Structure formats: C-alpha cells, structure tokens
N, CA, C and O atoms as a GROMACS GRO file, in nm:
protein
  368
    1MET      N    1  -4.964  12.530  13.593
    1MET     CA    2  -5.012  12.442  13.491
    1MET      C    3  -5.001  12.510  13.355
    1MET      O    4  -5.037  12.627  13.340
    2ILE      N    5  -4.953  12.438  13.257
    2ILE     CA    6  -4.936  12.491  13.123
    2ILE      C    7  -5.070  12.487  13.049
    2ILE      O    8  -5.140  12.386  13.052
    3ASP      N    9  -5.103  12.597  12.983
    3ASP     CA   10  -5.227  12.605  12.906
    3ASP      C   11  -5.208  12.533  12.773
    3ASP      O   12  -5.128  12.578  12.691
    4PRO      N   13  -5.279  12.421  12.749
    4PRO     CA   14  -5.260  12.346  12.625
    4PRO      C   15  -5.309  12.422  12.502
    4PRO      O   16  -5.279  12.383  12.389
    5PHE      N   17  -5.383  12.531  12.522
    5PHE     CA   18  -5.432  12.610  12.410
    5PHE      C   19  -5.350  12.737  12.387
    5PHE      O   20  -5.386  12.821  12.304
    6ALA      N   21  -5.239  12.751  12.459
    6ALA     CA   22  -5.158  12.872  12.449
    6ALA      C   23  -5.103  12.896  12.308
    6ALA      O   24  -5.088  13.010  12.266
    7ASN      N   25  -5.074  12.789  12.236
    7ASN     CA   26  -5.017  12.803  12.102
    7ASN      C   27  -5.118  12.778  11.991
    7ASN      O   28  -5.081  12.748  11.878
    8CYS      N   29  -5.244  12.790  12.024
    8CYS     CA   30  -5.350  12.766  11.927
    8CYS      C   31  -5.344  12.872  11.817
    8CYS      O   32  -5.347  12.992  11.845
    9PRO      N   33  -5.336  12.828  11.692
    9PRO     CA   34  -5.325  12.925  11.582
    9PRO      C   35  -5.457  12.999  11.558
    9PRO      O   36  -5.565  12.948  11.591
   10SER      N   37  -5.447  13.116  11.501
   10SER     CA   38  -5.567  13.192  11.462
   10SER      C   39  -5.540  13.260  11.329
   10SER      O   40  -5.425  13.292  11.297
   11ASP      N   41  -5.645  13.282  11.254
   11ASP     CA   42  -5.632  13.350  11.126
   11ASP      C   43  -5.613  13.499  11.147
   11ASP      O   44  -5.677  13.559  11.234
   12GLU      N   45  -5.525  13.559  11.069
   12GLU     CA   46  -5.497  13.702  11.082
   12GLU      C   47  -5.621  13.788  11.062
   12GLU      O   48  -5.638  13.889  11.131
   13ASP      N   49  -5.707  13.748  10.970
   13ASP     CA   50  -5.824  13.829  10.935
   13ASP      C   51  -5.944  13.806  11.026
   13ASP      O   52  -6.047  13.872  11.009
   14THR      N   53  -5.932  13.715  11.121
   14THR     CA   54  -6.042  13.681  11.210
   14THR      C   55  -6.024  13.752  11.344
   14THR      O   56  -5.917  13.745  11.404
   15ARG      N   57  -6.130  13.819  11.389
   15ARG     CA   58  -6.124  13.890  11.517
   15ARG      C   59  -6.197  13.809  11.622
   15ARG      O   60  -6.317  13.783  11.609
   16SER      N   61  -6.125  13.768  11.724
   16SER     CA   62  -6.185  13.694  11.834
   16SER      C   63  -6.268  13.788  11.920
   16SER      O   64  -6.224  13.898  11.955
   17VAL      N   65  -6.391  13.746  11.953
   17VAL     CA   66  -6.481  13.827  12.033
   17VAL      C   67  -6.484  13.778  12.177
   17VAL      O   68  -6.505  13.857  12.270
   18GLY      N   69  -6.464  13.648  12.197
   18GLY     CA   70  -6.465  13.593  12.332
   18GLY      C   71  -6.414  13.450  12.333
   18GLY      O   72  -6.427  13.378  12.234
   19LYS      N   73  -6.358  13.410  12.446
   19LYS     CA   74  -6.307  13.273  12.462
   19LYS      C   75  -6.347  13.220  12.598
   19LYS      O   76  -6.356  13.294  12.696
   20GLU      N   77  -6.371  13.089  12.603
   20GLU     CA   78  -6.406  13.023  12.728
   20GLU      C   79  -6.356  12.879  12.724
   20GLU      O   80  -6.375  12.808  12.625
   21ARG      N   81  -6.290  12.837  12.832
   21ARG     CA   82  -6.245  12.698  12.844
   21ARG      C   83  -6.352  12.615  12.912
   21ARG      O   84  -6.411  12.657  13.011
   22ARG      N   85  -6.378  12.494  12.856
   22ARG     CA   86  -6.476  12.404  12.916
   22ARG      C   87  -6.431  12.261  12.897
   22ARG      O   88  -6.343  12.231  12.816
   23THR      N   89  -6.492  12.173  12.972
   23THR     CA   90  -6.477  12.030  12.952
   23THR      C   91  -6.614  11.980  12.908
   23THR      O   92  -6.714  11.997  12.979
   24ILE      N   93  -6.618  11.917  12.790
   24ILE     CA   94  -6.743  11.867  12.735
   24ILE      C   95  -6.723  11.721  12.701
   24ILE      O   96  -6.635  11.686  12.623
   25SER      N   97  -6.805  11.636  12.759
   25SER     CA   98  -6.797  11.490  12.736
   25SER      C   99  -6.654  11.439  12.755
   25SER      O  100  -6.607  11.353  12.680
   26GLY      N  101  -6.586  11.491  12.855
   26GLY     CA  102  -6.451  11.448  12.888
   26GLY      C  103  -6.342  11.507  12.801
   26GLY      O  104  -6.226  11.469  12.815
   27LEU      N  105  -6.376  11.599  12.712
   27LEU     CA  106  -6.278  11.662  12.623
   27LEU      C  107  -6.250  11.804  12.667
   27LEU      O  108  -6.341  11.878  12.704
   28ASP      N  109  -6.122  11.843  12.664
   28ASP     CA  110  -6.085  11.982  12.688
   28ASP      C  111  -6.120  12.061  12.563
   28ASP      O  112  -6.080  12.024  12.452
   29VAL      N  113  -6.196  12.170  12.581
   29VAL     CA  114  -6.243  12.248  12.467
   29VAL      C  115  -6.221  12.396  12.494
   29VAL      O  116  -6.248  12.446  12.604
   30LEU      N  117  -6.172  12.466  12.392
   30LEU     CA  118  -6.167  12.611  12.396
   30LEU      C  119  -6.278  12.660  12.303
   30LEU      O  120  -6.275  12.634  12.183
   31LEU      N  121  -6.376  12.729  12.360
   31LEU     CA  122  -6.486  12.784  12.281
   31LEU      C  123  -6.450  12.928  12.246
   31LEU      O  124  -6.408  13.006  12.331
   32GLU      N  125  -6.469  12.961  12.119
   32GLU     CA  126  -6.434  13.095  12.073
   32GLU      C  127  -6.545  13.149  11.984
   32GLU      O  128  -6.595  13.080  11.895
   33SER      N  129  -6.584  13.272  12.010
   33SER     CA  130  -6.675  13.342  11.919
   33SER      C  131  -6.589  13.440  11.840
   33SER      O  132  -6.494  13.497  11.892
   34TRP      N  133  -6.624  13.458  11.712
   34TRP     CA  134  -6.538  13.536  11.624
   34TRP      C  135  -6.618  13.607  11.515
   34TRP      O  136  -6.734  13.576  11.491
   35VAL      N  137  -6.550  13.702  11.450
   35VAL     CA  138  -6.606  13.775  11.337
   35VAL      C  139  -6.503  13.770  11.225
   35VAL      O  140  -6.385  13.798  11.246
   36TYR      N  141  -6.550  13.735  11.106
   36TYR     CA  142  -6.462  13.732  10.989
   36TYR      C  143  -6.540  13.784  10.868
   36TYR      O  144  -6.638  13.723  10.827
   37ASP      N  145  -6.497  13.893  10.812
   37ASP     CA  146  -6.556  13.948  10.691
   37ASP      C  147  -6.709  13.960  10.702
   37ASP      O  148  -6.781  13.925  10.608
   38GLY      N  149  -6.756  14.009  10.815
   38GLY     CA  150  -6.899  14.028  10.836
   38GLY      C  151  -6.974  13.904  10.881
   38GLY      O  152  -7.094  13.910  10.908
   39ILE      N  153  -6.906  13.791  10.891
   39ILE     CA  154  -6.966  13.666  10.936
   39ILE      C  155  -6.935  13.647  11.084
   39ILE      O  156  -6.820  13.659  11.127
   40ILE      N  157  -7.038  13.617  11.162
   40ILE     CA  158  -7.020  13.587  11.304
   40ILE      C  159  -7.031  13.435  11.317
   40ILE      O  160  -7.119  13.373  11.258
   41GLY      N  161  -6.943  13.377  11.396
   41GLY     CA  162  -6.947  13.232  11.414
   41GLY      C  163  -6.883  13.190  11.544
   41GLY      O  164  -6.834  13.271  11.622
   42PHE      N  165  -6.885  13.060  11.564
   42PHE     CA  166  -6.829  13.000  11.684
   42PHE      C  167  -6.737  12.885  11.646
   42PHE      O  168  -6.757  12.819  11.545
   43SER      N  169  -6.636  12.864  11.727
   43SER     CA  170  -6.546  12.750  11.710
   43SER      C  171  -6.533  12.676  11.841
   43SER      O  172  -6.522  12.736  11.948
   44ALA      N  173  -6.535  12.544  11.831
   44ALA     CA  174  -6.498  12.458  11.943
   44ALA      C  175  -6.362  12.402  11.903
   44ALA      O  176  -6.351  12.328  11.805
   45ILE      N  177  -6.261  12.439  11.978
   45ILE     CA  178  -6.124  12.398  11.945
   45ILE      C  179  -6.084  12.288  12.041
   45ILE      O  180  -6.091  12.304  12.163
   46LEU      N  181  -6.043  12.176  11.985
   46LEU     CA  182  -6.010  12.058  12.065
   46LEU      C  183  -5.862  12.023  12.048
   46LEU      O  184  -5.799  12.060  11.949
   47LEU      N  185  -5.809  11.952  12.146
   47LEU     CA  186  -5.672  11.905  12.138
   47LEU      C  187  -5.669  11.781  12.049
   47LEU      O  188  -5.739  11.683  12.075
   48GLU      N  189  -5.589  11.786  11.945
   48GLU     CA  190  -5.583  11.676  11.849
   48GLU      C  191  -5.553  11.542  11.916
   48GLU      O  192  -5.606  11.439  11.875
   49GLU      N  193  -5.468  11.543  12.017
   49GLU     CA  194  -5.432  11.418  12.085
   49GLU      C  195  -5.551  11.353  12.154
   49GLU      O  196  -5.552  11.232  12.175
   50GLN      N  197  -5.652  11.433  12.191
   50GLN     CA  198  -5.770  11.378  12.258
   50GLN      C  199  -5.874  11.324  12.162
   50GLN      O  200  -5.960  11.245  12.201
   51VAL      N  201  -5.868  11.365  12.035
   51VAL     CA  202  -5.973  11.324  11.940
   51VAL      C  203  -5.918  11.256  11.814
   51VAL      O  204  -5.993  11.234  11.719
   52SER      N  205  -5.791  11.224  11.813
   52SER     CA  206  -5.730  11.166  11.692
   52SER      C  207  -5.795  11.033  11.653
   52SER      O  208  -5.793  10.995  11.536
   53ASN      N  209  -5.850  10.962  11.750
   53ASN     CA  210  -5.913  10.833  11.720
   53ASN      C  211  -6.064  10.845  11.696
   53ASN      O  212  -6.131  10.743  11.677
   54LEU      N  213  -6.117  10.967  11.696
   54LEU     CA  214  -6.260  10.990  11.673
   54LEU      C  215  -6.285  11.040  11.532
   54LEU      O  216  -6.206  11.117  11.477
   55SER      N  217  -6.395  10.997  11.473
   55SER     CA  218  -6.436  11.051  11.343
   55SER      C  219  -6.496  11.190  11.365
   55SER      O  220  -6.525  11.230  11.478
   56ASP      N  221  -6.513  11.264  11.256
   56ASP     CA  222  -6.576  11.396  11.266
   56ASP      C  223  -6.714  11.386  11.329
   56ASP      O  224  -6.750  11.466  11.414
   57GLU      N  225  -6.791  11.287  11.287
   57GLU     CA  226  -6.926  11.270  11.342
   57GLU      C  227  -6.924  11.237  11.491
   57GLU      O  228  -7.011  11.283  11.565
   58GLU      N  229  -6.827  11.158  11.536
   58GLU     CA  230  -6.815  11.126  11.678
   58GLU      C  231  -6.780  11.251  11.759
   58GLU      O  232  -6.828  11.268  11.870
   59ILE      N  233  -6.696  11.337  11.703
   59ILE     CA  234  -6.662  11.462  11.771
   59ILE      C  235  -6.787  11.549  11.785
   59ILE      O  236  -6.815  11.601  11.893
   60VAL      N  237  -6.862  11.564  11.676
   60VAL     CA  238  -6.985  11.645  11.679
   60VAL      C  239  -7.084  11.587  11.779
   60VAL      O  240  -7.148  11.662  11.853
   61GLU      N  241  -7.096  11.457  11.782
   61GLU     CA  242  -7.188  11.392  11.877
   61GLU      C  243  -7.151  11.426  12.020
   61GLU      O  244  -7.238  11.455  12.102
   62ARG      N  245  -7.023  11.421  12.051
   62ARG     CA  246  -6.980  11.454  12.188
   62ARG      C  247  -7.004  11.600  12.222
   62ARG      O  248  -7.052  11.632  12.331
   63LEU      N  249  -6.972  11.689  12.128
   63LEU     CA  250  -6.992  11.832  12.152
   63LEU      C  251  -7.139  11.867  12.166
   63LEU      O  252  -7.175  11.957  12.241
   64SER      N  253  -7.224  11.795  12.092
   64SER     CA  254  -7.367  11.824  12.093
   64SER      C  255  -7.433  11.797  12.228
   64SER      O  256  -7.548  11.835  12.249
   65ALA      N  257  -7.361  11.733  12.319
   65ALA     CA  258  -7.413  11.713  12.453
   65ALA      C  259  -7.436  11.848  12.522
   65ALA      O  260  -7.522  11.859  12.610
   66GLU      N  261  -7.358  11.952  12.482
   66GLU     CA  262  -7.370  12.083  12.546
   66GLU      C  263  -7.377  12.200  12.449
   66GLU      O  264  -7.409  12.311  12.489
   67LEU      N  265  -7.348  12.176  12.322
   67LEU     CA  266  -7.346  12.285  12.224
   67LEU      C  267  -7.447  12.259  12.113
   67LEU      O  268  -7.484  12.144  12.087
   68GLN      N  269  -7.491  12.364  12.049
   68GLN     CA  270  -7.584  12.355  11.936
   68GLN      C  271  -7.502  12.350  11.806
   68GLN      O  272  -7.501  12.447  11.730
   69VAL      N  273  -7.434  12.239  11.782
   69VAL     CA  274  -7.354  12.224  11.661
   69VAL      C  275  -7.448  12.178  11.551
   69VAL      O  276  -7.491  12.062  11.549
   70ASP      N  277  -7.481  12.269  11.459
   70ASP     CA  278  -7.576  12.238  11.354
   70ASP      C  279  -7.510  12.169  11.235
   70ASP      O  280  -7.388  12.149  11.234
   71SER      N  281  -7.589  12.133  11.138
   71SER     CA  282  -7.536  12.061  11.022
   71SER      C  283  -7.453  12.153  10.932
   71SER      O  284  -7.373  12.104  10.852
   72ASN      N  285  -7.470  12.283  10.945
   72ASN     CA  286  -7.390  12.380  10.870
   72ASN      C  287  -7.262  12.409  10.949
   72ASN      O  288  -7.252  12.510  11.019
   73ARG      N  289  -7.166  12.319  10.936
   73ARG     CA  290  -7.043  12.329  11.016
   73ARG      C  291  -6.924  12.291  10.929
   73ARG      O  292  -6.939  12.227  10.824
   74THR      N  293  -6.808  12.330  10.974
   74THR     CA  294  -6.685  12.285  10.910
   74THR      C  295  -6.595  12.227  11.017
   74THR      O  296  -6.595  12.273  11.131
   75ILE      N  297  -6.520  12.125  10.981
   75ILE     CA  298  -6.426  12.064  11.074
   75ILE      C  299  -6.290  12.063  11.007
   75ILE      O  300  -6.276  12.019  10.894
   76SER      N  301  -6.192  12.114  11.079
   76SER     CA  302  -6.058  12.127  11.022
   76SER      C  303  -5.957  12.053  11.107
   76SER      O  304  -5.944  12.076  11.228
   77ARG      N  305  -5.884  11.962  11.042
   77ARG     CA  306  -5.774  11.889  11.106
   77ARG      C  307  -5.649  11.917  11.024
   77ARG      O  308  -5.626  11.853  10.921
   78LYS      N  309  -5.568  12.013  11.069
   78LYS     CA  310  -5.451  12.054  10.992
   78LYS      C  311  -5.321  11.991  11.040
   78LYS      O  312  -5.215  12.017  10.984
   79GLY      N  313  -5.328  11.909  11.144
   79GLY     CA  314  -5.207  11.847  11.196
   79GLY      C  315  -5.121  11.941  11.278
   79GLY      O  316  -5.002  11.917  11.298
   80ASP      N  317  -5.181  12.049  11.327
   80ASP     CA  318  -5.107  12.147  11.407
   80ASP      C  319  -5.129  12.130  11.556
   80ASP      O  320  -5.090  12.215  11.636
   81GLY      N  321  -5.193  12.017  11.594
   81GLY     CA  322  -5.217  11.990  11.736
   81GLY      C  323  -5.359  12.021  11.780
   81GLY      O  324  -5.396  11.993  11.894
   82TYR      N  325  -5.439  12.080  11.689
   82TYR     CA  326  -5.574  12.121  11.724
   82TYR      C  327  -5.673  12.077  11.617
   82TYR      O  328  -5.637  12.062  11.500
   83VAL      N  329  -5.798  12.057  11.659
   83VAL     CA  330  -5.907  12.029  11.566
   83VAL      C  331  -6.010  12.140  11.588
   83VAL      O  332  -6.051  12.166  11.701
   84PHE      N  333  -6.051  12.204  11.479
   84PHE     CA  334  -6.146  12.314  11.485
   84PHE      C  335  -6.282  12.269  11.433
   84PHE      O  336  -6.292  12.216  11.322
   85VAL      N  337  -6.385  12.290  11.513
   85VAL     CA  338  -6.522  12.267  11.470
   85VAL      C  339  -6.588  12.405  11.467
   85VAL      O  340  -6.614  12.464  11.572
   86ASN      N  341  -6.613  12.456  11.346
   86ASN     CA  342  -6.673  12.589  11.329
   86ASN      C  343  -6.821  12.570  11.300
   86ASN      O  344  -6.859  12.485  11.219
   87TYR      N  345  -6.905  12.650  11.367
   87TYR     CA  346  -7.050  12.628  11.358
   87TYR      C  347  -7.127  12.756  11.388
   87TYR      O  348  -7.068  12.857  11.429
   88ALA      N  349  -7.258  12.751  11.368
   88ALA     CA  350  -7.351  12.860  11.400
   88ALA      C  351  -7.311  12.991  11.331
   88ALA      O  352  -7.297  13.095  11.394
   89PHE      N  353  -7.292  12.981  11.200
   89PHE     CA  354  -7.254  13.099  11.122
   89PHE      C  355  -7.374  13.193  11.105
   89PHE      O  356  -7.486  13.148  11.082
   90ASP      N  357  -7.348  13.322  11.118
   90ASP     CA  358  -7.451  13.422  11.097
   90ASP      C  359  -7.395  13.525  11.001
   90ASP      O  360  -7.303  13.600  11.035
   91VAL      N  361  -7.450  13.529  10.882
   91VAL     CA  362  -7.404  13.624  10.781
   91VAL      C  363  -7.492  13.748  10.792
   91VAL      O  364  -7.584  13.769  10.714
   92GLY      N  365  -7.459  13.832  10.894
   92GLY     CA  366  -7.533  13.952  10.926
   92GLY      C  367  -7.594  14.016  10.811
   92GLY      O  368  -7.660  14.119  10.826
   0.00000   0.00000   0.00000
C-alpha cells in the first residue's frame, strides 16, 4: 500500500519530534509534533482531496472529536495536496 503522506512537505527549519497516523472522523490524518525556533507545536496534516469541500471550521470541528485544537491555530491550504492544521503552540 502506498503511503499518501510520503511526499508531505516540511519546512527546513522545523524539526519533527514525532509522527503518528490516525483516522479521525473518517479522515486520514498524520499527526506531527515539532519544534521551530524554540516553539513547540502540533500539526494535523490532512489529505487535501478528503477535505477540499470542507471549510476550515468544519475541519476543526471534525478534528476536535479527538484532538484539543484550540482557537490559537493556523490552517494552511497551499494546493500541494495537503492541508495543515497547526495548534497547541508552546513558546517555551
């Protein structure tokens, strides 16, 4: 089986600390914890084809079934096949 997250882009300056694949509310999700410039955070990475018809708020609502996605979040849709929901930032 081909991993749909195999070509998922990452920022050069961001260090991945851990990754886990899950299915949340019927969506394939790659959960990633990371560190960037002293900031610790989490990303829920989704396949764009699965959420292209959902608004940002609908995506957050679905993820919130299992994740603590707070109001301090960013959502990125760059057209590269993935949607990034970054949340739970900790500025050590």
